[in-house]
Chimera marker file (.cmm) of the C-alpha trace (Angstrom):
<marker_set name="trace">
<marker id="1" x="-11.056" y="1.744" z="17.106" r="1" g="1" b="0" radius="0.5"/>
<marker id="2" x="-11.181" y="4.382" z="14.394" r="1" g="1" b="0" radius="0.5"/>
<marker id="3" x="-9.879" y="7.785" z="14.665" r="1" g="1" b="0" radius="0.5"/>
<marker id="4" x="-6.527" y="9.365" z="14.160" r="1" g="1" b="0" radius="0.5"/>
<marker id="5" x="-4.620" y="9.918" z="17.324" r="1" g="1" b="0" radius="0.5"/>
<marker id="6" x="-1.074" y="11.155" z="17.733" r="1" g="1" b="0" radius="0.5"/>
<marker id="7" x="1.488" y="9.751" z="15.559" r="1" g="1" b="0" radius="0.5"/>
<marker id="8" x="3.255" y="8.291" z="18.587" r="1" g="1" b="0" radius="0.5"/>
<marker id="9" x="0.121" y="6.641" z="20.121" r="1" g="1" b="0" radius="0.5"/>
<marker id="10" x="-0.895" y="6.434" z="23.631" r="1" g="1" b="0" radius="0.5"/>
<marker id="11" x="0.662" y="4.520" z="26.439" r="1" g="1" b="0" radius="0.5"/>
<marker id="12" x="-1.673" y="2.950" z="29.081" r="1" g="1" b="0" radius="0.5"/>
<marker id="13" x="-2.814" y="5.578" z="31.432" r="1" g="1" b="0" radius="0.5"/>
<marker id="14" x="-2.922" y="8.139" z="28.723" r="1" g="1" b="0" radius="0.5"/>
<marker id="15" x="0.742" y="9.104" z="28.473" r="1" g="1" b="0" radius="0.5"/>
<marker id="16" x="2.635" y="9.509" z="25.216" r="1" g="1" b="0" radius="0.5"/>
<marker id="17" x="4.329" y="6.343" z="23.838" r="1" g="1" b="0" radius="0.5"/>
<marker id="18" x="7.557" y="6.219" z="22.069" r="1" g="1" b="0" radius="0.5"/>
<marker id="19" x="8.149" y="6.835" z="18.273" r="1" g="1" b="0" radius="0.5"/>
<marker id="20" x="5.912" y="4.698" z="16.123" r="1" g="1" b="0" radius="0.5"/>
<marker id="21" x="8.620" y="3.518" z="13.922" r="1" g="1" b="0" radius="0.5"/>
<marker id="22" x="12.265" y="4.128" z="12.668" r="1" g="1" b="0" radius="0.5"/>
<marker id="23" x="13.767" y="5.879" z="15.743" r="1" g="1" b="0" radius="0.5"/>
<marker id="24" x="15.373" y="3.125" z="17.894" r="1" g="1" b="0" radius="0.5"/>
<marker id="25" x="15.993" y="3.727" z="21.635" r="1" g="1" b="0" radius="0.5"/>
<marker id="26" x="19.146" y="1.718" z="21.550" r="1" g="1" b="0" radius="0.5"/>
<marker id="27" x="21.085" y="-0.748" z="19.491" r="1" g="1" b="0" radius="0.5"/>
<marker id="28" x="18.816" y="-3.281" z="17.712" r="1" g="1" b="0" radius="0.5"/>
<marker id="29" x="20.281" y="-6.651" z="18.229" r="1" g="1" b="0" radius="0.5"/>
<marker id="30" x="17.831" y="-8.705" z="16.230" r="1" g="1" b="0" radius="0.5"/>
<marker id="31" x="14.649" y="-8.101" z="14.172" r="1" g="1" b="0" radius="0.5"/>
<marker id="32" x="12.208" y="-10.458" z="12.473" r="1" g="1" b="0" radius="0.5"/>
<marker id="33" x="9.384" y="-9.126" z="10.306" r="1" g="1" b="0" radius="0.5"/>
<marker id="34" x="6.444" y="-10.993" z="8.641" r="1" g="1" b="0" radius="0.5"/>
<marker id="35" x="3.415" y="-9.782" z="6.758" r="1" g="1" b="0" radius="0.5"/>
<marker id="36" x="0.055" y="-11.709" z="6.427" r="1" g="1" b="0" radius="0.5"/>
<marker id="37" x="-2.649" y="-10.630" z="4.068" r="1" g="1" b="0" radius="0.5"/>
<marker id="38" x="-6.189" y="-10.172" z="5.721" r="1" g="1" b="0" radius="0.5"/>
<marker id="39" x="-9.073" y="-11.242" z="3.602" r="1" g="1" b="0" radius="0.5"/>
<marker id="40" x="-11.912" y="-8.870" z="3.880" r="1" g="1" b="0" radius="0.5"/>
<marker id="41" x="-14.342" y="-11.166" z="5.453" r="1" g="1" b="0" radius="0.5"/>
<marker id="42" x="-15.447" y="-11.434" z="9.098" r="1" g="1" b="0" radius="0.5"/>
<marker id="43" x="-15.117" y="-15.293" z="8.967" r="1" g="1" b="0" radius="0.5"/>
<marker id="44" x="-11.353" y="-14.898" z="8.017" r="1" g="1" b="0" radius="0.5"/>
<marker id="45" x="-10.373" y="-13.387" z="11.307" r="1" g="1" b="0" radius="0.5"/>
<marker id="46" x="-10.047" y="-16.773" z="12.975" r="1" g="1" b="0" radius="0.5"/>
<marker id="47" x="-7.888" y="-18.131" z="10.073" r="1" g="1" b="0" radius="0.5"/>
<marker id="48" x="-5.562" y="-15.105" z="10.209" r="1" g="1" b="0" radius="0.5"/>
<marker id="49" x="-5.216" y="-15.459" z="13.978" r="1" g="1" b="0" radius="0.5"/>
<marker id="50" x="-4.286" y="-19.293" z="13.483" r="1" g="1" b="0" radius="0.5"/>
<marker id="51" x="-1.545" y="-18.359" z="10.942" r="1" g="1" b="0" radius="0.5"/>
<marker id="52" x="-0.387" y="-15.705" z="13.178" r="1" g="1" b="0" radius="0.5"/>
<marker id="53" x="-0.159" y="-18.179" z="16.119" r="1" g="1" b="0" radius="0.5"/>
<marker id="54" x="1.917" y="-20.704" z="14.091" r="1" g="1" b="0" radius="0.5"/>
<marker id="55" x="4.302" y="-17.864" z="13.252" r="1" g="1" b="0" radius="0.5"/>
<marker id="56" x="4.453" y="-16.667" z="16.761" r="1" g="1" b="0" radius="0.5"/>
<marker id="57" x="5.037" y="-20.259" z="18.063" r="1" g="1" b="0" radius="0.5"/>
<marker id="58" x="8.064" y="-20.415" z="15.596" r="1" g="1" b="0" radius="0.5"/>
<marker id="59" x="9.355" y="-17.282" z="17.112" r="1" g="1" b="0" radius="0.5"/>
<marker id="60" x="9.218" y="-18.968" z="20.629" r="1" g="1" b="0" radius="0.5"/>
<marker id="61" x="6.889" y="-16.323" z="22.129" r="1" g="1" b="0" radius="0.5"/>
<marker id="62" x="6.368" y="-17.195" z="25.796" r="1" g="1" b="0" radius="0.5"/>
<marker id="63" x="2.755" y="-18.593" z="26.434" r="1" g="1" b="0" radius="0.5"/>
<marker id="64" x="1.632" y="-15.559" z="28.548" r="1" g="1" b="0" radius="0.5"/>
<marker id="65" x="2.680" y="-13.076" z="25.805" r="1" g="1" b="0" radius="0.5"/>
<marker id="66" x="1.213" y="-15.221" z="23.104" r="1" g="1" b="0" radius="0.5"/>
<marker id="67" x="-2.211" y="-15.139" z="24.455" r="1" g="1" b="0" radius="0.5"/>
<marker id="68" x="-2.190" y="-11.351" z="24.818" r="1" g="1" b="0" radius="0.5"/>
<marker id="69" x="-0.757" y="-11.030" z="21.247" r="1" g="1" b="0" radius="0.5"/>
<marker id="70" x="-3.401" y="-13.065" z="19.851" r="1" g="1" b="0" radius="0.5"/>
<marker id="71" x="-6.182" y="-11.152" z="21.567" r="1" g="1" b="0" radius="0.5"/>
<marker id="72" x="-4.594" y="-7.816" z="20.153" r="1" g="1" b="0" radius="0.5"/>
<marker id="73" x="-4.226" y="-9.375" z="16.633" r="1" g="1" b="0" radius="0.5"/>
<marker id="74" x="-7.942" y="-10.369" z="16.683" r="1" g="1" b="0" radius="0.5"/>
<marker id="75" x="-9.087" y="-7.005" z="17.869" r="1" g="1" b="0" radius="0.5"/>
<marker id="76" x="-7.022" y="-5.111" z="15.241" r="1" g="1" b="0" radius="0.5"/>
<marker id="77" x="-8.015" y="-7.398" z="12.422" r="1" g="1" b="0" radius="0.5"/>
<marker id="78" x="-11.641" y="-7.404" z="13.336" r="1" g="1" b="0" radius="0.5"/>
<marker id="79" x="-11.584" y="-3.519" z="13.392" r="1" g="1" b="0" radius="0.5"/>
<marker id="80" x="-10.009" y="-3.492" z="9.799" r="1" g="1" b="0" radius="0.5"/>
<marker id="81" x="-12.569" y="-6.021" z="8.453" r="1" g="1" b="0" radius="0.5"/>
<marker id="82" x="-15.600" y="-4.399" z="10.070" r="1" g="1" b="0" radius="0.5"/>
<marker id="83" x="-14.800" y="-0.720" z="9.667" r="1" g="1" b="0" radius="0.5"/>
<marker id="84" x="-12.368" y="-0.132" z="6.829" r="1" g="1" b="0" radius="0.5"/>
<marker id="85" x="-11.887" y="-0.648" z="3.164" r="1" g="1" b="0" radius="0.5"/>
<marker id="86" x="-9.646" y="-3.393" z="1.837" r="1" g="1" b="0" radius="0.5"/>
<marker id="87" x="-6.933" y="-4.372" z="1.509" r="1" g="1" b="0" radius="0.5"/>
<marker id="88" x="-5.665" y="-5.183" z="4.908" r="1" g="1" b="0" radius="0.5"/>
<marker id="89" x="-2.432" y="-6.620" z="5.899" r="1" g="1" b="0" radius="0.5"/>
<marker id="90" x="-1.221" y="-7.780" z="9.404" r="1" g="1" b="0" radius="0.5"/>
<marker id="91" x="2.390" y="-7.110" z="10.096" r="1" g="1" b="0" radius="0.5"/>
<marker id="92" x="4.349" y="-8.855" z="12.945" r="1" g="1" b="0" radius="0.5"/>
<marker id="93" x="7.681" y="-7.676" z="14.034" r="1" g="1" b="0" radius="0.5"/>
<marker id="94" x="9.773" y="-9.005" z="16.855" r="1" g="1" b="0" radius="0.5"/>
<marker id="95" x="12.784" y="-7.090" z="17.794" r="1" g="1" b="0" radius="0.5"/>
<marker id="96" x="15.361" y="-7.201" z="20.511" r="1" g="1" b="0" radius="0.5"/>
<marker id="97" x="17.009" y="-3.885" z="21.619" r="1" g="1" b="0" radius="0.5"/>
<marker id="98" x="19.624" y="-3.775" z="24.285" r="1" g="1" b="0" radius="0.5"/>
<marker id="99" x="18.361" y="-7.171" z="25.745" r="1" g="1" b="0" radius="0.5"/>
<marker id="100" x="14.763" y="-6.080" z="25.699" r="1" g="1" b="0" radius="0.5"/>
<marker id="101" x="12.430" y="-7.994" z="23.256" r="1" g="1" b="0" radius="0.5"/>
<marker id="102" x="9.278" y="-6.347" z="21.873" r="1" g="1" b="0" radius="0.5"/>
<marker id="103" x="6.575" y="-7.670" z="19.669" r="1" g="1" b="0" radius="0.5"/>
<marker id="104" x="5.031" y="-4.944" z="17.362" r="1" g="1" b="0" radius="0.5"/>
<marker id="105" x="1.628" y="-5.797" z="15.842" r="1" g="1" b="0" radius="0.5"/>
<marker id="106" x="0.318" y="-3.685" z="12.940" r="1" g="1" b="0" radius="0.5"/>
<marker id="107" x="-2.780" y="-3.904" z="10.731" r="1" g="1" b="0" radius="0.5"/>
<marker id="108" x="-2.868" y="-1.635" z="7.787" r="1" g="1" b="0" radius="0.5"/>
<marker id="109" x="-6.098" y="-1.169" z="5.934" r="1" g="1" b="0" radius="0.5"/>
<marker id="110" x="-7.498" y="0.989" z="3.170" r="1" g="1" b="0" radius="0.5"/>
<marker id="111" x="-8.930" y="3.699" z="5.376" r="1" g="1" b="0" radius="0.5"/>
<marker id="112" x="-12.528" y="4.115" z="6.919" r="1" g="1" b="0" radius="0.5"/>
<marker id="113" x="-15.276" y="2.516" z="5.093" r="1" g="1" b="0" radius="0.5"/>
<marker id="114" x="-18.468" y="4.634" z="4.315" r="1" g="1" b="0" radius="0.5"/>
<marker id="115" x="-20.956" y="3.943" z="6.962" r="1" g="1" b="0" radius="0.5"/>
<marker id="116" x="-23.130" y="1.986" z="4.464" r="1" g="1" b="0" radius="0.5"/>
<marker id="117" x="-20.306" y="-0.451" z="3.690" r="1" g="1" b="0" radius="0.5"/>
<marker id="118" x="-19.357" y="-1.277" z="7.270" r="1" g="1" b="0" radius="0.5"/>
<marker id="119" x="-19.805" y="-4.952" z="8.037" r="1" g="1" b="0" radius="0.5"/>
<marker id="120" x="-20.799" y="-4.541" z="11.769" r="1" g="1" b="0" radius="0.5"/>
<marker id="121" x="-24.422" y="-5.035" z="11.304" r="1" g="1" b="0" radius="0.5"/>
<marker id="122" x="-25.850" y="-8.004" z="13.201" r="1" g="1" b="0" radius="0.5"/>
<marker id="123" x="-23.189" y="-8.095" z="15.912" r="1" g="1" b="0" radius="0.5"/>
<marker id="124" x="-24.392" y="-7.948" z="19.464" r="1" g="1" b="0" radius="0.5"/>
<marker id="125" x="-23.975" y="-4.444" z="20.957" r="1" g="1" b="0" radius="0.5"/>
<marker id="126" x="-22.354" y="-6.076" z="23.974" r="1" g="1" b="0" radius="0.5"/>
<marker id="127" x="-19.472" y="-7.335" z="21.706" r="1" g="1" b="0" radius="0.5"/>
<marker id="128" x="-19.027" y="-4.107" z="19.872" r="1" g="1" b="0" radius="0.5"/>
<marker id="129" x="-16.741" y="-1.085" z="20.690" r="1" g="1" b="0" radius="0.5"/>
<marker id="130" x="-14.400" y="-2.534" z="23.243" r="1" g="1" b="0" radius="0.5"/>
<marker id="131" x="-11.421" y="-3.236" z="20.940" r="1" g="1" b="0" radius="0.5"/>
<marker id="132" x="-9.327" y="-0.134" z="21.660" r="1" g="1" b="0" radius="0.5"/>
<marker id="133" x="-9.770" y="-0.751" z="25.448" r="1" g="1" b="0" radius="0.5"/>
<marker id="134" x="-8.516" y="-4.323" z="25.155" r="1" g="1" b="0" radius="0.5"/>
<marker id="135" x="-5.620" y="-3.379" z="22.943" r="1" g="1" b="0" radius="0.5"/>
<marker id="136" x="-4.808" y="-0.494" z="25.412" r="1" g="1" b="0" radius="0.5"/>
<marker id="137" x="-5.055" y="-2.818" z="28.455" r="1" g="1" b="0" radius="0.5"/>
<marker id="138" x="-2.662" y="-5.513" z="26.835" r="1" g="1" b="0" radius="0.5"/>
<marker id="139" x="-0.013" y="-3.494" z="25.175" r="1" g="1" b="0" radius="0.5"/>
<marker id="140" x="2.755" y="-1.177" z="26.433" r="1" g="1" b="0" radius="0.5"/>
<marker id="141" x="1.850" y="1.373" z="23.833" r="1" g="1" b="0" radius="0.5"/>
<marker id="142" x="-0.419" y="1.685" z="20.791" r="1" g="1" b="0" radius="0.5"/>
<marker id="143" x="-1.549" y="4.171" z="18.225" r="1" g="1" b="0" radius="0.5"/>
<marker id="144" x="-2.668" y="5.040" z="14.772" r="1" g="1" b="0" radius="0.5"/>
<marker id="145" x="-0.770" y="6.259" z="11.609" r="1" g="1" b="0" radius="0.5"/>
<marker id="146" x="-2.837" y="7.739" z="8.841" r="1" g="1" b="0" radius="0.5"/>
<marker id="147" x="-1.043" y="7.723" z="5.468" r="1" g="1" b="0" radius="0.5"/>
<marker id="148" x="-2.120" y="8.442" z="1.877" r="1" g="1" b="0" radius="0.5"/>
<marker id="149" x="-2.740" y="4.745" z="1.117" r="1" g="1" b="0" radius="0.5"/>
<marker id="150" x="-4.509" y="3.841" z="4.297" r="1" g="1" b="0" radius="0.5"/>
<marker id="151" x="-4.563" y="3.620" z="8.123" r="1" g="1" b="0" radius="0.5"/>
<marker id="152" x="-2.175" y="1.587" z="10.229" r="1" g="1" b="0" radius="0.5"/>
<marker id="153" x="-3.202" y="0.658" z="13.816" r="1" g="1" b="0" radius="0.5"/>
<marker id="154" x="-0.467" y="-0.681" z="15.874" r="1" g="1" b="0" radius="0.5"/>
<marker id="155" x="0.408" y="-1.971" z="19.345" r="1" g="1" b="0" radius="0.5"/>
<marker id="156" x="3.621" y="-3.131" z="21.148" r="1" g="1" b="0" radius="0.5"/>
<marker id="157" x="3.966" y="-5.806" z="23.737" r="1" g="1" b="0" radius="0.5"/>
<marker id="158" x="7.017" y="-6.463" z="25.814" r="1" g="1" b="0" radius="0.5"/>
<marker id="159" x="8.205" y="-10.106" z="25.583" r="1" g="1" b="0" radius="0.5"/>
<marker id="160" x="9.908" y="-11.638" z="28.575" r="1" g="1" b="0" radius="0.5"/>
<marker id="161" x="13.340" y="-13.087" z="27.460" r="1" g="1" b="0" radius="0.5"/>
<link id1="1" id2="2" r="1" g="1" b="0" radius="0.2"/>
<link id1="2" id2="3" r="1" g="1" b="0" radius="0.2"/>
<link id1="3" id2="4" r="1" g="1" b="0" radius="0.2"/>
<link id1="4" id2="5" r="1" g="1" b="0" radius="0.2"/>
<link id1="5" id2="6" r="1" g="1" b="0" radius="0.2"/>
<link id1="6" id2="7" r="1" g="1" b="0" radius="0.2"/>
<link id1="7" id2="8" r="1" g="1" b="0" radius="0.2"/>
<link id1="8" id2="9" r="1" g="1" b="0" radius="0.2"/>
<link id1="9" id2="10" r="1" g="1" b="0" radius="0.2"/>
<link id1="10" id2="11" r="1" g="1" b="0" radius="0.2"/>
<link id1="11" id2="12" r="1" g="1" b="0" radius="0.2"/>
<link id1="12" id2="13" r="1" g="1" b="0" radius="0.2"/>
<link id1="13" id2="14" r="1" g="1" b="0" radius="0.2"/>
<link id1="14" id2="15" r="1" g="1" b="0" radius="0.2"/>
<link id1="15" id2="16" r="1" g="1" b="0" radius="0.2"/>
<link id1="16" id2="17" r="1" g="1" b="0" radius="0.2"/>
<link id1="17" id2="18" r="1" g="1" b="0" radius="0.2"/>
<link id1="18" id2="19" r="1" g="1" b="0" radius="0.2"/>
<link id1="19" id2="20" r="1" g="1" b="0" radius="0.2"/>
<link id1="20" id2="21" r="1" g="1" b="0" radius="0.2"/>
<link id1="21" id2="22" r="1" g="1" b="0" radius="0.2"/>
<link id1="22" id2="23" r="1" g="1" b="0" radius="0.2"/>
<link id1="23" id2="24" r="1" g="1" b="0" radius="0.2"/>
<link id1="24" id2="25" r="1" g="1" b="0" radius="0.2"/>
<link id1="25" id2="26" r="1" g="1" b="0" radius="0.2"/>
<link id1="26" id2="27" r="1" g="1" b="0" radius="0.2"/>
<link id1="27" id2="28" r="1" g="1" b="0" radius="0.2"/>
<link id1="28" id2="29" r="1" g="1" b="0" radius="0.2"/>
<link id1="29" id2="30" r="1" g="1" b="0" radius="0.2"/>
<link id1="30" id2="31" r="1" g="1" b="0" radius="0.2"/>
<link id1="31" id2="32" r="1" g="1" b="0" radius="0.2"/>
<link id1="32" id2="33" r="1" g="1" b="0" radius="0.2"/>
<link id1="33" id2="34" r="1" g="1" b="0" radius="0.2"/>
<link id1="34" id2="35" r="1" g="1" b="0" radius="0.2"/>
<link id1="35" id2="36" r="1" g="1" b="0" radius="0.2"/>
<link id1="36" id2="37" r="1" g="1" b="0" radius="0.2"/>
<link id1="37" id2="38" r="1" g="1" b="0" radius="0.2"/>
<link id1="38" id2="39" r="1" g="1" b="0" radius="0.2"/>
<link id1="39" id2="40" r="1" g="1" b="0" radius="0.2"/>
<link id1="40" id2="41" r="1" g="1" b="0" radius="0.2"/>
<link id1="41" id2="42" r="1" g="1" b="0" radius="0.2"/>
<link id1="42" id2="43" r="1" g="1" b="0" radius="0.2"/>
<link id1="43" id2="44" r="1" g="1" b="0" radius="0.2"/>
<link id1="44" id2="45" r="1" g="1" b="0" radius="0.2"/>
<link id1="45" id2="46" r="1" g="1" b="0" radius="0.2"/>
<link id1="46" id2="47" r="1" g="1" b="0" radius="0.2"/>
<link id1="47" id2="48" r="1" g="1" b="0" radius="0.2"/>
<link id1="48" id2="49" r="1" g="1" b="0" radius="0.2"/>
<link id1="49" id2="50" r="1" g="1" b="0" radius="0.2"/>
<link id1="50" id2="51" r="1" g="1" b="0" radius="0.2"/>
<link id1="51" id2="52" r="1" g="1" b="0" radius="0.2"/>
<link id1="52" id2="53" r="1" g="1" b="0" radius="0.2"/>
<link id1="53" id2="54" r="1" g="1" b="0" radius="0.2"/>
<link id1="54" id2="55" r="1" g="1" b="0" radius="0.2"/>
<link id1="55" id2="56" r="1" g="1" b="0" radius="0.2"/>
<link id1="56" id2="57" r="1" g="1" b="0" radius="0.2"/>
<link id1="57" id2="58" r="1" g="1" b="0" radius="0.2"/>
<link id1="58" id2="59" r="1" g="1" b="0" radius="0.2"/>
<link id1="59" id2="60" r="1" g="1" b="0" radius="0.2"/>
<link id1="60" id2="61" r="1" g="1" b="0" radius="0.2"/>
<link id1="61" id2="62" r="1" g="1" b="0" radius="0.2"/>
<link id1="62" id2="63" r="1" g="1" b="0" radius="0.2"/>
<link id1="63" id2="64" r="1" g="1" b="0" radius="0.2"/>
<link id1="64" id2="65" r="1" g="1" b="0" radius="0.2"/>
<link id1="65" id2="66" r="1" g="1" b="0" radius="0.2"/>
<link id1="66" id2="67" r="1" g="1" b="0" radius="0.2"/>
<link id1="67" id2="68" r="1" g="1" b="0" radius="0.2"/>
<link id1="68" id2="69" r="1" g="1" b="0" radius="0.2"/>
<link id1="69" id2="70" r="1" g="1" b="0" radius="0.2"/>
<link id1="70" id2="71" r="1" g="1" b="0" radius="0.2"/>
<link id1="71" id2="72" r="1" g="1" b="0" radius="0.2"/>
<link id1="72" id2="73" r="1" g="1" b="0" radius="0.2"/>
<link id1="73" id2="74" r="1" g="1" b="0" radius="0.2"/>
<link id1="74" id2="75" r="1" g="1" b="0" radius="0.2"/>
<link id1="75" id2="76" r="1" g="1" b="0" radius="0.2"/>
<link id1="76" id2="77" r="1" g="1" b="0" radius="0.2"/>
<link id1="77" id2="78" r="1" g="1" b="0" radius="0.2"/>
<link id1="78" id2="79" r="1" g="1" b="0" radius="0.2"/>
<link id1="79" id2="80" r="1" g="1" b="0" radius="0.2"/>
<link id1="80" id2="81" r="1" g="1" b="0" radius="0.2"/>
<link id1="81" id2="82" r="1" g="1" b="0" radius="0.2"/>
<link id1="82" id2="83" r="1" g="1" b="0" radius="0.2"/>
<link id1="83" id2="84" r="1" g="1" b="0" radius="0.2"/>
<link id1="84" id2="85" r="1" g="1" b="0" radius="0.2"/>
<link id1="85" id2="86" r="1" g="1" b="0" radius="0.2"/>
<link id1="86" id2="87" r="1" g="1" b="0" radius="0.2"/>
<link id1="87" id2="88" r="1" g="1" b="0" radius="0.2"/>
<link id1="88" id2="89" r="1" g="1" b="0" radius="0.2"/>
<link id1="89" id2="90" r="1" g="1" b="0" radius="0.2"/>
<link id1="90" id2="91" r="1" g="1" b="0" radius="0.2"/>
<link id1="91" id2="92" r="1" g="1" b="0" radius="0.2"/>
<link id1="92" id2="93" r="1" g="1" b="0" radius="0.2"/>
<link id1="93" id2="94" r="1" g="1" b="0" radius="0.2"/>
<link id1="94" id2="95" r="1" g="1" b="0" radius="0.2"/>
<link id1="95" id2="96" r="1" g="1" b="0" radius="0.2"/>
<link id1="96" id2="97" r="1" g="1" b="0" radius="0.2"/>
<link id1="97" id2="98" r="1" g="1" b="0" radius="0.2"/>
<link id1="98" id2="99" r="1" g="1" b="0" radius="0.2"/>
<link id1="99" id2="100" r="1" g="1" b="0" radius="0.2"/>
<link id1="100" id2="101" r="1" g="1" b="0" radius="0.2"/>
<link id1="101" id2="102" r="1" g="1" b="0" radius="0.2"/>
<link id1="102" id2="103" r="1" g="1" b="0" radius="0.2"/>
<link id1="103" id2="104" r="1" g="1" b="0" radius="0.2"/>
<link id1="104" id2="105" r="1" g="1" b="0" radius="0.2"/>
<link id1="105" id2="106" r="1" g="1" b="0" radius="0.2"/>
<link id1="106" id2="107" r="1" g="1" b="0" radius="0.2"/>
<link id1="107" id2="108" r="1" g="1" b="0" radius="0.2"/>
<link id1="108" id2="109" r="1" g="1" b="0" radius="0.2"/>
<link id1="109" id2="110" r="1" g="1" b="0" radius="0.2"/>
<link id1="110" id2="111" r="1" g="1" b="0" radius="0.2"/>
<link id1="111" id2="112" r="1" g="1" b="0" radius="0.2"/>
<link id1="112" id2="113" r="1" g="1" b="0" radius="0.2"/>
<link id1="113" id2="114" r="1" g="1" b="0" radius="0.2"/>
<link id1="114" id2="115" r="1" g="1" b="0" radius="0.2"/>
<link id1="115" id2="116" r="1" g="1" b="0" radius="0.2"/>
<link id1="116" id2="117" r="1" g="1" b="0" radius="0.2"/>
<link id1="117" id2="118" r="1" g="1" b="0" radius="0.2"/>
<link id1="118" id2="119" r="1" g="1" b="0" radius="0.2"/>
<link id1="119" id2="120" r="1" g="1" b="0" radius="0.2"/>
<link id1="120" id2="121" r="1" g="1" b="0" radius="0.2"/>
<link id1="121" id2="122" r="1" g="1" b="0" radius="0.2"/>
<link id1="122" id2="123" r="1" g="1" b="0" radius="0.2"/>
<link id1="123" id2="124" r="1" g="1" b="0" radius="0.2"/>
<link id1="124" id2="125" r="1" g="1" b="0" radius="0.2"/>
<link id1="125" id2="126" r="1" g="1" b="0" radius="0.2"/>
<link id1="126" id2="127" r="1" g="1" b="0" radius="0.2"/>
<link id1="127" id2="128" r="1" g="1" b="0" radius="0.2"/>
<link id1="128" id2="129" r="1" g="1" b="0" radius="0.2"/>
<link id1="129" id2="130" r="1" g="1" b="0" radius="0.2"/>
<link id1="130" id2="131" r="1" g="1" b="0" radius="0.2"/>
<link id1="131" id2="132" r="1" g="1" b="0" radius="0.2"/>
<link id1="132" id2="133" r="1" g="1" b="0" radius="0.2"/>
<link id1="133" id2="134" r="1" g="1" b="0" radius="0.2"/>
<link id1="134" id2="135" r="1" g="1" b="0" radius="0.2"/>
<link id1="135" id2="136" r="1" g="1" b="0" radius="0.2"/>
<link id1="136" id2="137" r="1" g="1" b="0" radius="0.2"/>
<link id1="137" id2="138" r="1" g="1" b="0" radius="0.2"/>
<link id1="138" id2="139" r="1" g="1" b="0" radius="0.2"/>
<link id1="139" id2="140" r="1" g="1" b="0" radius="0.2"/>
<link id1="140" id2="141" r="1" g="1" b="0" radius="0.2"/>
<link id1="141" id2="142" r="1" g="1" b="0" radius="0.2"/>
<link id1="142" id2="143" r="1" g="1" b="0" radius="0.2"/>
<link id1="143" id2="144" r="1" g="1" b="0" radius="0.2"/>
<link id1="144" id2="145" r="1" g="1" b="0" radius="0.2"/>
<link id1="145" id2="146" r="1" g="1" b="0" radius="0.2"/>
<link id1="146" id2="147" r="1" g="1" b="0" radius="0.2"/>
<link id1="147" id2="148" r="1" g="1" b="0" radius="0.2"/>
<link id1="148" id2="149" r="1" g="1" b="0" radius="0.2"/>
<link id1="149" id2="150" r="1" g="1" b="0" radius="0.2"/>
<link id1="150" id2="151" r="1" g="1" b="0" radius="0.2"/>
<link id1="151" id2="152" r="1" g="1" b="0" radius="0.2"/>
<link id1="152" id2="153" r="1" g="1" b="0" radius="0.2"/>
<link id1="153" id2="154" r="1" g="1" b="0" radius="0.2"/>
<link id1="154" id2="155" r="1" g="1" b="0" radius="0.2"/>
<link id1="155" id2="156" r="1" g="1" b="0" radius="0.2"/>
<link id1="156" id2="157" r="1" g="1" b="0" radius="0.2"/>
<link id1="157" id2="158" r="1" g="1" b="0" radius="0.2"/>
<link id1="158" id2="159" r="1" g="1" b="0" radius="0.2"/>
<link id1="159" id2="160" r="1" g="1" b="0" radius="0.2"/>
<link id1="160" id2="161" r="1" g="1" b="0" radius="0.2"/>
</marker_set>
């Protein structure tokens, strides 16, 4: 799941998604934001996922959205741990705009790791390389932002209210 991409990301089916950040489509009624540090160990993915689940449960995320959100979180965190430099941070943001609720999931890392430092050795080939396809299938839009301090991969999921 590496690679730059448009600053606005890609909507399912290949179309352009909305602005990645900071340009609301309507009045923002409510917003909740939380950051979780991601240890740079493959074994840490499950623990971060559990902490994210506890937080999303507190936010009353419906069960069907929770399952999709946890899968997207796992894929984005795994990508950061396997293919990027530390540090990594998971950001979860729930917002409601004009009665529509959205969950935004972001993982910011230290940028691509040199090939020799990537952790993906020993992972079965059948379990490798499908992350962006999973994120694309489960999200309403997703993308990548490259900044001077790292790379942020993000996805948005609509939440039934």
